[in-house]
C-alpha positions as CSV (number, residue, x, y, z in Angstrom):
1,M,0.0,0.0,0.0
2,E,2.8,2.4,0.9
3,L,4.6,1.7,-2.3
4,Q,1.5,2.4,-4.3
5,E,1.0,5.7,-2.5
6,F,4.7,6.4,-3.2
7,G,4.1,6.0,-6.9
8,D,0.9,8.1,-6.8
9,S,2.6,10.9,-4.9
10,I,5.4,11.1,-7.4
11,E,2.9,11.1,-10.3
12,E,1.0,14.0,-8.7
13,N,4.2,16.1,-8.0
14,S,5.9,15.4,-11.3
15,N,5.8,17.7,-14.4
16,C,7.4,15.1,-16.6
17,H,4.2,14.5,-18.6
18,D,3.3,18.1,-18.7
19,P,6.1,20.3,-20.1
20,L,4.0,23.4,-19.6
21,F,3.6,22.7,-15.9
22,P,2.7,26.1,-14.4
23,N,5.7,28.1,-13.0
24,P,5.8,28.7,-9.2
25,T,6.6,32.3,-9.9
26,S,6.3,34.8,-12.7
27,F,10.0,35.1,-13.2
28,P,11.6,31.7,-12.6
29,F,15.4,31.2,-12.3
30,V,16.8,28.5,-14.4
31,L,20.4,27.2,-13.8
32,S,21.8,25.6,-16.9
33,F,25.1,23.7,-17.3
34,H,26.5,22.5,-20.5
35,N,29.3,20.1,-21.3
36,L,31.0,20.2,-17.9
37,S,34.3,18.3,-17.9
38,Y,36.8,18.2,-15.1
39,S,40.0,16.1,-14.9
40,V,42.8,15.9,-12.4
41,K,46.4,14.9,-12.6
42,V,47.4,12.1,-10.2
43,R,51.0,12.5,-9.1
44,R,51.3,9.0,-7.8
45,K,49.5,5.8,-8.2
46,L,46.5,5.5,-5.9
47,T,46.3,2.4,-3.8
48,V,42.6,2.7,-3.3
49,L,40.4,3.7,-6.3
50,P,36.7,3.9,-6.7
51,R,35.2,0.8,-8.2
52,C,34.6,2.5,-11.6
53,L,38.3,3.4,-11.8
54,R,39.5,-0.1,-10.9
55,R,37.8,-1.8,-13.7
56,T,39.0,-1.7,-17.3
57,S,37.4,0.9,-19.4
58,W,35.7,0.6,-22.8
59,D,39.0,1.3,-24.7
60,G,41.2,-0.9,-22.6
61,K,42.4,1.7,-20.0
62,L,41.1,3.3,-17.0
63,P,38.5,6.0,-17.7
64,G,40.2,9.3,-18.5
65,E,43.7,7.8,-17.9
66,S,46.5,8.4,-20.3
67,T,48.6,5.5,-21.7
68,D,51.7,6.9,-20.1
69,E,52.7,4.8,-17.1
70,D,54.7,7.5,-15.3
71,M,53.9,9.1,-12.0
72,S,51.7,11.8,-13.6
73,R,48.3,10.5,-14.9
74,T,45.1,12.2,-15.8
75,K,41.7,11.1,-14.5
76,V,38.4,12.4,-15.7
77,L,36.0,13.1,-12.8
78,L,33.3,14.8,-14.9
79,N,32.8,13.9,-18.6
80,D,30.4,16.1,-20.7
81,I,27.7,16.8,-18.1
82,S,24.7,18.8,-19.1
83,G,21.4,19.7,-17.5
84,E,19.4,22.4,-15.8
85,A,17.7,23.1,-12.5
86,R,14.7,25.4,-11.9
87,E,13.4,27.6,-9.2
88,G,10.9,26.0,-6.9
89,E,12.3,22.5,-7.4
90,I,14.9,20.1,-6.0
91,M,17.4,18.5,-8.3
92,A,19.2,15.5,-6.7
93,V,22.5,14.0,-8.0
94,L,22.7,10.3,-7.3
95,G,25.4,7.6,-7.8
96,S,27.7,5.3,-6.0
97,S,30.8,6.4,-4.2
98,G,33.3,7.9,-6.6
99,S,30.7,8.5,-9.3
100,G,31.3,12.3,-9.3
101,K,28.3,13.6,-7.2
102,S,30.3,16.0,-5.0
103,T,32.4,17.0,-7.9
104,L,29.4,18.1,-9.9
105,I,28.0,20.0,-7.0
106,D,31.4,21.7,-6.6
107,A,31.5,22.6,-10.3
108,L,28.0,24.2,-10.2
109,A,28.9,26.1,-7.0
110,D,32.1,27.6,-8.4
111,R,34.3,25.5,-6.1
112,I,36.5,24.3,-8.9
113,E,39.0,26.7,-10.4
114,R,37.8,28.1,-13.7
115,E,40.9,27.1,-15.6
116,S,40.4,23.5,-14.5
117,L,36.7,23.2,-15.4
118,K,35.6,23.0,-19.0
119,G,32.0,23.8,-20.1
120,S,29.6,26.6,-18.9
121,V,27.3,27.3,-16.1
122,T,24.7,30.0,-16.6
123,L,21.7,31.4,-14.6
124,N,19.0,32.5,-17.0
125,G,21.5,32.5,-19.8
126,E,24.1,34.7,-18.1
127,V,27.5,33.5,-16.9
128,L,27.9,34.7,-13.4
129,E,31.0,36.4,-11.9
130,S,32.3,34.5,-8.9
131,K,31.6,37.4,-6.4
132,F,28.0,37.7,-7.7
133,L,27.5,34.0,-7.5
134,K,28.7,33.9,-3.9
135,M,26.2,36.7,-3.1
136,I,23.1,34.8,-4.4
137,S,24.1,31.3,-3.5
138,A,25.0,29.1,-0.5
139,Y,26.9,25.8,-0.1
140,V,26.1,23.4,2.8
141,M,28.9,20.9,3.4
142,Q,28.4,17.3,4.2
143,D,29.9,17.7,7.7
144,D,28.1,19.9,10.3
145,L,30.7,22.5,11.1
146,L,29.3,24.3,14.1
147,F,30.5,25.7,17.4
148,P,29.4,23.3,20.1
149,T,29.0,25.9,22.9
150,L,26.6,28.2,21.0
151,T,22.8,27.7,21.0
152,V,20.8,27.2,17.8
153,Q,19.5,30.7,17.9
154,E,22.9,32.2,18.7
155,T,24.5,30.3,15.8
156,L,21.9,31.6,13.3
157,M,22.1,35.1,14.8
158,F,25.8,35.3,14.3
159,S,25.4,34.0,10.7
160,A,22.7,36.8,10.2
161,E,25.1,39.4,11.5
162,F,27.8,38.2,9.1
163,H,25.7,37.7,5.9
164,L,22.9,40.3,6.2
165,P,23.8,43.9,5.2
166,R,24.4,46.7,7.7
167,T,21.4,48.5,6.3
168,L,19.1,45.9,8.0
169,S,18.5,46.7,11.7
170,W,19.3,44.3,14.4
171,S,15.6,43.7,15.0
172,S,15.1,42.9,11.3
173,K,18.0,40.4,11.5
174,K,16.4,38.8,14.6
175,S,13.1,38.6,12.9
176,R,14.8,36.8,10.0
177,V,16.4,34.3,12.4
178,E,13.0,33.7,14.2
179,A,11.3,33.1,10.8
180,L,14.1,30.8,9.8
181,I,13.8,28.8,13.0
182,D,10.1,28.3,12.2
183,Q,10.9,27.3,8.6
184,L,13.5,24.8,9.8
185,D,11.2,23.4,12.5
186,L,13.7,24.2,15.2
187,Q,11.4,25.9,17.7
188,N,12.0,23.4,20.4
189,A,15.7,23.5,20.0
190,A,16.2,27.2,19.6
191,N,17.8,27.7,23.1
192,T,19.7,24.4,23.1
193,M,23.4,24.3,22.7
194,I,24.7,22.6,19.5
195,G,26.9,20.2,21.6
196,D,29.5,17.7,20.6
197,E,30.9,14.3,21.6
198,G,31.5,15.4,25.1
199,H,28.5,17.7,25.6
200,R,24.9,16.8,25.1
201,G,23.2,19.0,22.5
202,V,20.7,18.9,19.6
203,S,20.0,15.8,17.6
204,G,21.8,14.9,14.3
205,G,18.8,16.0,12.2
206,E,18.6,19.3,14.1
207,R,22.3,19.9,13.6
208,R,21.9,19.3,9.9
209,R,19.0,21.8,9.7
210,V,21.1,24.4,11.6
211,S,23.8,23.9,9.0
212,I,21.2,24.5,6.3
213,G,20.0,27.5,8.2
214,I,23.4,29.1,8.2
215,G,23.6,28.6,4.5
216,I,20.2,30.2,3.7
217,I,20.3,33.0,6.3
218,H,20.7,35.5,3.4
219,D,17.8,33.9,1.4
220,P,19.9,32.7,-1.5
221,I,18.6,32.0,-5.0
222,L,20.9,29.0,-5.4
223,L,21.4,26.4,-2.6
224,F,23.9,23.6,-3.0
225,L,24.1,20.7,-0.6
226,D,26.6,17.9,-0.4
227,E,24.8,14.8,0.9
228,P,22.6,16.6,3.4
229,T,21.0,13.3,4.6
230,S,24.4,11.5,5.2
231,G,24.6,9.9,8.7
232,L,20.9,10.6,9.5
233,D,18.2,8.1,10.3
234,S,15.3,7.8,7.8
235,T,13.0,10.1,9.7
236,S,15.6,12.9,10.2
237,A,16.7,12.6,6.6
238,Y,13.1,12.9,5.4
239,M,12.6,16.0,7.6
240,V,15.7,17.6,6.2
241,V,14.6,17.1,2.6
242,K,11.1,18.3,3.5
243,V,12.7,21.5,4.8
244,L,14.6,21.8,1.5
245,Q,11.4,21.4,-0.4
246,K,10.0,24.4,1.5
247,I,13.1,26.4,0.7
248,A,12.8,25.6,-2.9
249,Q,9.2,26.6,-3.0
250,S,10.0,29.9,-1.4
251,G,11.8,30.9,-4.6
252,S,15.2,29.1,-4.6
253,I,16.9,26.5,-6.8
254,V,18.0,23.6,-4.6
255,I,20.7,21.2,-5.9
256,M,21.9,18.4,-3.7
257,S,23.8,15.1,-3.9
258,I,22.3,12.1,-2.2
259,H,23.6,8.5,-1.9
260,Q,20.4,6.4,-1.8
261,P,17.1,8.1,-1.1
262,S,14.2,6.3,0.6
263,Y,10.9,6.2,-1.2
264,R,9.5,9.1,1.0
265,I,12.5,11.3,0.1
266,L,12.1,10.4,-3.6
267,C,8.5,11.7,-3.4
268,L,10.0,15.2,-2.6
269,L,12.5,15.3,-5.5
270,D,11.7,16.9,-8.8
271,R,14.7,16.1,-10.9
272,L,17.2,13.3,-10.8
273,I,20.7,12.9,-12.3
274,F,22.3,9.5,-12.0
275,L,26.1,9.5,-12.4
276,S,28.5,6.7,-13.0
277,C,32.3,7.4,-13.4
278,G,31.6,11.0,-14.1
279,Q,29.0,10.5,-16.8
280,I,25.2,10.8,-16.8
281,V,23.5,7.5,-17.1
282,F,20.0,8.9,-16.4
283,G,18.5,12.4,-16.2
284,G,14.9,13.2,-15.7
285,S,12.0,13.3,-13.3
286,P,11.5,10.4,-10.9
287,T,8.4,9.3,-12.7
288,S,10.4,8.6,-15.9
289,I,12.6,6.1,-14.2
290,P,10.4,3.0,-14.9
291,Q,9.8,4.1,-18.5
292,F,13.6,4.7,-19.0
293,F,14.8,1.3,-17.7
294,A,11.9,-0.6,-19.3
295,E,12.9,0.8,-22.7
296,F,16.5,-0.1,-21.9
297,G,15.5,-3.7,-21.3
298,T,15.6,-3.9,-17.6
299,P,12.1,-3.1,-16.2
300,I,11.8,-2.2,-12.6
301,P,9.4,-4.3,-10.5
302,E,6.2,-2.4,-9.5
303,N,6.6,-2.8,-5.7
304,E,10.2,-1.7,-5.5
305,N,11.9,1.7,-4.8
306,W,12.7,2.9,-8.3
307,A,15.9,4.8,-7.2
308,E,17.3,1.9,-5.2
309,V,16.8,-0.6,-8.0
310,A,18.2,1.7,-10.6
311,L,21.3,2.4,-8.4
312,D,21.9,-1.3,-7.8
313,F,21.6,-2.0,-11.5
314,I,24.1,0.8,-12.4
315,Q,26.5,-0.5,-9.8
316,E,26.3,-4.0,-11.3
317,L,27.0,-2.6,-14.7
318,E,30.1,-0.8,-13.4
319,E,31.6,-4.2,-12.6
320,T,31.2,-5.5,-16.1
321,P,34.0,-5.2,-18.8
322,N,32.0,-2.6,-20.8
323,G,30.8,-0.8,-17.7
324,T,27.9,1.7,-18.2
325,K,28.9,2.7,-21.7
326,N,25.7,1.3,-23.3
327,L,23.5,3.0,-20.6
328,V,25.3,6.4,-21.1
329,E,24.6,6.2,-24.9
330,F,21.1,5.1,-24.4
331,N,20.4,8.0,-22.0
332,R,21.6,10.5,-24.6
333,S,19.3,9.0,-27.3
334,W,16.4,8.7,-24.8
335,Q,16.7,12.3,-23.8
336,R,16.6,13.4,-27.5
337,E,13.4,11.3,-28.0
338,N,11.7,12.3,-24.8
339,P,12.2,16.1,-24.3
340,A,9.1,16.4,-22.2
341,C,10.6,14.1,-19.5
342,T,14.1,15.7,-19.6
343,S,13.6,19.4,-20.0
344,F,12.4,21.6,-17.1
345,F,11.3,24.7,-18.9
346,N,10.7,25.1,-22.6
347,G,9.2,28.6,-22.4
348,P,11.1,31.8,-22.7
349,K,13.4,32.6,-19.9
350,P,13.3,36.1,-18.4
351,S,16.6,38.1,-18.2
352,L,18.5,37.7,-15.0
353,Q,17.9,41.4,-14.1
354,D,14.1,40.9,-14.4
355,A,14.2,37.7,-12.4
356,I,16.2,39.2,-9.6
357,S,14.1,42.4,-9.5
358,A,11.0,40.3,-9.3
359,S,12.5,38.2,-6.4
360,V,13.4,41.4,-4.5
361,S,10.0,42.8,-5.0
362,R,8.5,39.6,-3.6
363,G,10.6,40.0,-0.4
364,K,13.7,38.0,-1.2
365,L,16.7,39.5,0.4
366,V,19.3,39.0,-2.4
367,S,21.7,41.2,-0.4
368,G,23.4,43.9,-2.5
369,A,21.2,43.4,-5.6
370,T,18.5,45.9,-5.0
371,N,19.6,48.1,-7.9
372,I,19.3,46.0,-11.1
373,D,19.2,48.7,-13.7
374,H,22.2,47.6,-15.7
375,N,23.9,44.4,-16.9
376,I,24.6,41.8,-14.2
377,S,28.1,41.3,-15.4
378,S,29.0,44.9,-14.6
379,L,26.9,45.2,-11.5
380,D,28.8,46.7,-8.6
381,V,28.2,44.0,-6.0
382,P,29.7,44.5,-2.6
383,K,31.9,41.6,-1.8
384,F,31.1,41.6,1.9
385,A,27.8,42.5,3.5
386,N,29.4,44.5,6.3
387,P,32.3,46.9,6.8
388,F,35.6,45.8,8.2
389,W,35.1,47.1,11.7
390,M,31.6,45.5,12.1
391,E,33.0,42.1,11.1
392,M,35.7,42.5,13.8
393,V,33.1,43.3,16.4
394,V,30.9,40.3,15.5
395,I,33.9,37.9,15.4
396,A,35.1,39.2,18.8
397,K,31.7,39.0,20.3
398,R,31.4,35.3,19.2
399,S,34.8,34.4,20.4
400,I,34.2,36.0,23.8
401,L,30.9,34.2,24.2
402,K,32.6,30.9,23.4
403,S,35.3,31.6,26.0
404,M,32.7,32.5,28.6
405,R,30.9,29.2,28.0
406,M,34.1,27.3,28.6
407,P,35.8,29.2,31.6
408,E,37.8,26.1,32.4
409,L,40.1,26.8,29.5
410,F,41.1,30.1,31.1
411,Y,41.5,28.5,34.5
412,V,43.8,25.9,33.0
413,R,46.0,28.5,31.3
414,F,46.1,30.8,34.3
415,G,46.8,27.8,36.6
416,A,49.7,26.7,34.4
417,V,51.3,30.2,34.6
418,V,50.8,30.4,38.4
419,A,52.2,26.9,38.9
420,T,55.2,27.6,36.7
421,G,55.8,31.0,38.4
422,I,55.6,29.5,41.9
423,I,57.9,26.6,41.1
424,L,60.5,29.0,39.7
425,A,60.1,31.5,42.6
426,T,60.6,28.8,45.2
427,L,63.5,27.2,43.5
428,F,65.4,30.4,42.8
429,R,64.2,32.3,45.9
430,K,66.2,35.4,47.0
431,L,69.2,35.0,44.7
432,D,72.2,37.2,45.6
433,N,75.0,38.7,43.5
434,S,77.6,36.2,44.4
435,P,79.1,34.2,41.5
436,K,76.9,31.3,42.3
437,G,73.8,33.6,42.6
438,I,74.7,35.2,39.2
439,Q,74.9,31.8,37.6
440,E,71.5,30.8,39.0
441,K,70.0,34.1,37.9
442,L,71.2,33.3,34.3
443,G,69.5,29.9,34.6
444,F,66.3,31.4,36.0
445,I,66.0,34.0,33.2
446,A,66.8,31.4,30.5
447,F,64.2,29.0,31.8
448,A,61.6,31.7,32.6
449,M,61.7,33.2,29.1
450,G,62.0,29.8,27.3
451,S,59.1,28.2,29.2
452,I,56.7,31.0,28.0
453,F,56.9,29.5,24.5
454,Y,55.8,26.1,25.8
455,I,53.1,27.6,28.0
456,C,51.7,29.3,24.8
457,L,51.1,25.9,23.2
458,Y,47.5,26.3,24.3
459,A,47.1,28.6,21.2
460,M,47.7,25.6,18.9
461,P,44.3,24.0,18.9
462,V,42.4,27.3,18.9
463,F,42.5,27.7,15.2
464,L,42.9,24.1,14.3
465,Q,39.5,23.3,15.9
466,E,37.7,26.0,13.9
467,R,39.7,25.9,10.7
468,Y,37.0,24.3,8.6
469,I,34.3,26.6,10.1
470,F,36.6,29.5,9.1
471,M,37.0,28.1,5.6
472,R,33.2,27.6,5.2
473,E,32.5,31.1,6.3
474,T,35.1,32.9,4.3
475,A,34.4,30.8,1.2
476,Y,31.1,32.7,0.8
477,N,32.4,36.1,2.1
478,A,30.9,36.1,5.6
479,Y,33.8,38.2,6.6
480,R,37.3,39.2,5.5
481,R,40.3,37.1,6.5
482,S,42.0,40.2,7.8
483,S,39.0,40.9,10.1
484,Y,39.4,37.4,11.6
485,V,43.1,37.8,12.2
486,L,42.9,41.3,13.6
487,S,39.9,40.5,15.8
488,H,41.5,37.4,17.3
489,T,44.7,39.4,17.8
490,I,42.9,42.1,19.8
491,I,40.9,39.8,22.0
492,S,44.0,37.8,22.8
493,L,45.8,40.9,24.3
494,P,43.8,41.0,27.6
495,L,44.5,37.3,28.3
496,L,48.2,37.7,27.4
497,S,48.4,40.8,29.7
498,V,46.8,38.8,32.6
499,L,49.2,35.9,32.1
500,S,52.2,38.2,31.8
501,L,51.4,40.2,34.9
502,T,50.7,37.0,36.9
503,Y,54.0,35.5,35.8
504,A,55.9,38.6,36.6
505,L,54.3,39.1,40.1
506,T,55.0,35.5,41.1
507,T,58.7,35.6,40.2
508,Y,60.3,39.0,40.1
509,W,60.2,40.0,43.8
510,L,60.6,36.5,45.2
511,V,63.6,35.7,43.0
512,G,65.2,39.0,44.0
513,L,65.9,40.6,40.6
514,A,67.4,44.0,40.6
515,G,66.0,47.3,39.4
516,G,63.2,48.0,41.9
517,F,59.8,49.1,40.5
518,S,61.1,50.4,37.3
519,G,62.9,47.2,36.7
520,F,59.7,45.3,37.4
521,I,57.8,47.3,34.8
522,L,60.4,46.5,32.2
523,F,60.5,42.9,33.3
524,F,56.6,42.8,32.9
525,L,56.9,44.4,29.4
526,F,59.4,41.7,28.4
527,M,57.1,39.0,29.8
528,F,54.1,40.5,27.8
529,S,56.1,40.9,24.6
530,T,57.4,37.3,24.9
531,F,53.9,35.9,25.5
532,W,52.8,38.0,22.5
533,A,55.5,36.7,20.2
534,A,55.1,33.1,21.3
535,N,51.3,33.2,20.9
536,S,51.7,34.8,17.4
537,F,54.3,32.3,16.4
538,I,52.2,29.3,17.4
539,T,49.1,30.8,15.9
540,F,50.9,31.2,12.6
541,L,52.0,27.5,12.7
542,S,48.4,26.4,13.4
543,G,47.5,28.2,10.1
544,V,50.1,26.3,8.2
545,I,49.8,22.8,9.7
546,Y,46.4,21.1,9.4
547,S,46.8,18.1,11.8
548,E,46.8,18.8,15.5
549,M,49.0,15.8,16.2
550,V,51.5,16.8,13.5
551,A,51.3,20.4,14.7
552,Y,52.4,19.7,18.2
553,T,55.3,17.5,17.0
554,V,56.5,20.2,14.6
555,V,56.1,23.1,17.0
556,T,57.9,21.2,19.8
557,L,60.9,20.5,17.5
558,I,61.0,24.1,16.1
559,L,60.9,25.6,19.6
560,G,63.7,23.2,20.7
561,W,65.8,24.5,17.8
562,F,65.0,28.1,18.6
563,M,65.9,27.6,22.3
564,L,69.2,25.9,21.4
565,L,70.3,28.7,19.0
566,S,68.9,31.6,20.9
567,G,71.8,32.1,23.3
568,L,70.1,30.6,26.3
569,F,72.4,27.5,26.4
570,I,75.3,28.5,24.2
571,D,76.8,32.0,23.7
572,R,76.4,33.7,20.4
573,D,80.2,33.7,19.9
574,R,80.2,29.9,20.1
575,I,77.6,29.4,17.4
576,P,79.1,28.3,14.1
577,P,78.8,30.9,11.2
578,Y,76.5,28.6,9.2
579,W,74.0,28.6,12.1
580,I,74.2,32.2,13.2
581,W,71.3,33.2,10.9
582,C,69.1,30.9,13.0
583,H,70.3,32.7,16.1
584,Y,69.0,36.1,14.9
585,L,65.7,34.5,13.7
586,S,65.1,32.9,17.1
587,P,62.3,34.6,19.0
588,P,63.6,33.7,22.5
589,K,66.9,35.5,21.8
590,Y,65.6,39.0,22.2
591,P,63.5,38.8,25.4
592,Y,66.3,36.7,27.0
593,Q,69.0,39.2,26.4
594,G,66.7,42.1,27.2
595,V,65.9,40.7,30.6
596,L,69.6,40.1,31.2
597,Q,70.4,43.7,30.4
598,N,67.6,44.8,32.6
599,E,69.2,42.9,35.4
600,F,72.9,43.6,34.8
601,D,73.2,46.8,32.8
602,D,74.2,49.0,35.8
603,P,77.9,49.9,35.2
604,Y,78.3,51.3,38.7
605,K,77.0,48.2,40.5
606,C,79.8,45.9,41.6
607,L,78.8,42.2,41.7
608,V,82.1,40.5,42.7
609,K,84.7,42.1,45.0
610,G,88.0,40.8,46.3
611,I,88.1,37.2,47.5
612,K,84.5,36.6,46.3
613,I,86.1,35.8,42.9
614,F,87.1,32.4,44.3
615,D,83.5,31.5,45.3
616,A,82.8,30.1,41.8
617,S,86.0,28.1,41.7
618,P,87.4,25.0,43.4
619,L,89.2,27.3,45.8
620,K,86.0,28.5,47.5
621,D,86.6,26.2,50.5
622,V,90.1,27.4,51.4
623,T,90.6,29.7,54.3
624,E,90.1,33.5,54.0
625,S,93.7,34.2,54.8
626,L,94.9,31.9,52.0
627,K,92.5,33.7,49.6
628,I,94.0,37.0,50.6
629,E,97.5,35.7,49.9
630,L,96.3,34.5,46.5
631,L,95.0,38.0,45.7
632,Q,98.4,39.4,46.6
633,D,100.1,36.9,44.3
634,M,97.7,37.8,41.5
635,S,98.5,41.5,42.1
636,K,102.2,40.9,41.6
637,I,101.7,38.8,38.5
638,L,99.2,41.3,36.9
639,G,101.1,44.4,38.1
640,M,98.1,45.9,39.8
641,N,96.9,46.3,43.3
642,I,94.0,43.9,44.0
643,T,92.5,44.1,47.5
644,N,89.5,42.6,49.2
645,S,87.5,45.7,48.3
646,T,88.5,45.8,44.6
647,C,85.6,45.3,42.2
648,L,86.5,42.5,39.9
649,T,83.2,41.9,38.1
650,T,80.4,44.3,37.1
651,G,77.1,43.7,35.4
652,I,78.6,44.9,32.1
653,D,81.2,42.1,32.5
654,I,78.4,39.5,32.8
655,L,76.7,40.9,29.6
656,K,80.0,40.6,27.8
657,L,80.7,37.2,29.1
658,T,77.2,35.9,27.9
659,A,77.5,37.8,24.6
660,V,74.1,39.5,24.9
661,N,75.3,43.1,24.4
662,D,74.9,43.3,20.6
663,L,71.6,45.2,21.1
664,D,70.3,47.4,23.9
665,K,67.3,46.3,26.0
666,W,64.8,48.7,24.3
667,T,65.7,47.5,20.9
668,D,65.3,43.9,22.1
669,L,61.8,44.8,23.4
670,W,60.7,46.4,20.1
671,I,62.1,43.5,18.1
672,T,60.2,41.0,20.2
673,I,56.9,43.0,19.7
674,A,57.7,43.3,15.9
675,L,58.2,39.6,15.7
676,G,54.7,39.0,17.1
677,I,53.3,41.4,14.5
678,F,55.3,39.7,11.8
679,Y,54.0,36.2,12.7
680,R,50.4,37.6,12.7
681,I,51.0,38.9,9.2
682,L,52.3,35.5,8.2
683,F,49.2,33.9,9.8
684,Y,47.1,36.1,7.6
685,F,48.9,35.1,4.4
686,A,48.7,31.4,5.5
687,L,44.9,31.8,5.7
688,L,44.8,33.7,2.4
689,I,46.7,31.0,0.6
690,G,45.7,27.9,2.5
691,S,42.0,28.4,2.9
692,K,41.0,28.7,-0.7
693,N,38.1,26.3,-1.0
694,K,38.4,25.3,-4.6
695,R,39.6,22.2,-6.3
696,R,42.7,22.3,-8.5
697,R,44.0,20.1,-11.3
698,V,46.4,18.1,-9.2
699,L,45.2,15.2,-7.0
700,F,47.7,13.8,-4.6
């Protein structure tokens, strides 16, 4: 009975048998794509290939593979794909793993570099510029990339603040979010945190609908989704596609990939494209599936899910020597003979200007496209919805809210600094200016400045955990990369100030460093600049290295090399010439020698007098009278009068001995601060280069 209702439902919702099916709007959008082809170069042989690439192709070689057996081979992922999708309907791309579903979605969504993709994609006959396409479209990834500590409403509200223009008031944005929550059927979960593996939150289906909500917050004309039902149970998957049907009917084109739809989901789909090894083996409405396969010679049983049977049959063909070659050719001829079942819209298409103007007049947001008085290709479209400073405010507000929801992260970082400071203060408590005390001061300063770089390792997972959220948001111009870098830089400064002040307070006075209050202020400034440089350096590396495990290993090694060559353990004069460049690039070098100069740069302060010179030698245990006799002997040999009150070592001598007098302390301070700025700039360029969310020609 259910299967019969399933068939009846598809018959009622299909326009296959009526090419003049009434349009949902007066000015429909039609996305057309013609002869799309995309190939990649494989630099090394793949050990695991999709089934369709493991078999022998029709001409005796792998599909799209050159006859050259070297390490560079070409594989075709899309091969002459054509079709169209229309406003108010859902077009679904089906096929087995490796068939090219996600690649086709990426091609339509401009996520493949133009020089790598052949063919054309047009909206109402006009090729769209990339920035304009981003403005009127949205892409929902297969994975739900959300911040677990934010609620559903907060997540959508932040998305609204990023994507909706400044001209809309905050109340209008809030109204849009509330309407979207109703549209997505998320009323009961609006104030529930998203959650993750360690924190209970919304269900899987609700998470997926929130992801969709983020994509459609700006009411896009084009909505692309990569397997939105993946990982969901049948009920949740059906609810997600039901929501997509509402979105399409509100005036959008919905294009999605799906692995194997249930019969209820199939009822909601308007157009299907079956792919096999990057080629179309069927394209048309769901109701035309039985007719298509019956004419091919493999009729589908009446009480079976048409899509499931068709996919199973296609998968069986892929295992045969000829593969799906005959089915591809039959589909081409069948589409020519049955235009009513394969074409969406045979009537005249309005210009894109008229279609967008009509959408805006019906209440569609189409941010930035309110003035459509001239050609779309020359339309001055704002790349970002909001100015630079507003993006920074929203990013900062979101980051602060996340931090407030997880205060234990601050407590752990603060506790690490307090614990390190207390341990150092108790171990090096009240050091004097004896030779032994000076030696211990050198050890304290070296460890205190070096340990800051390891304390700042907490900055490593901060960006790694939100890298893909950042890539998703910047891919569709939610905000500028520079806004992200500058905002996170500014909000990190208060935390670094607190950690620096805590570290300085727990060590400076108890250890007994010289300089009084002014010396303490400079010591604090060096602490702050060191925290700043270390945090910036580790943040930069987190933008370059994608894996958290690899990142920690690489950072630990690099920091070890920096420590070794910074002058903490070996004097600059002892470093070989071929490594000296690393010494000057080492971030710990400058705060280390700056703090040493802060401690020992008083030329009038004597550190070692008379017989105290023997305290750092094997003669320290001999009697005082013998030490005086030794001084007298030294006086005769050196030809100078050395008494028990003669100053033998000053702070300047210590600086010369440790070879940290090449720069003055203020220069060291400014260089340390400049290094932090330099690493932040490198972090920006790492994001600019590494976060481009487009496919290229080379497949590793």
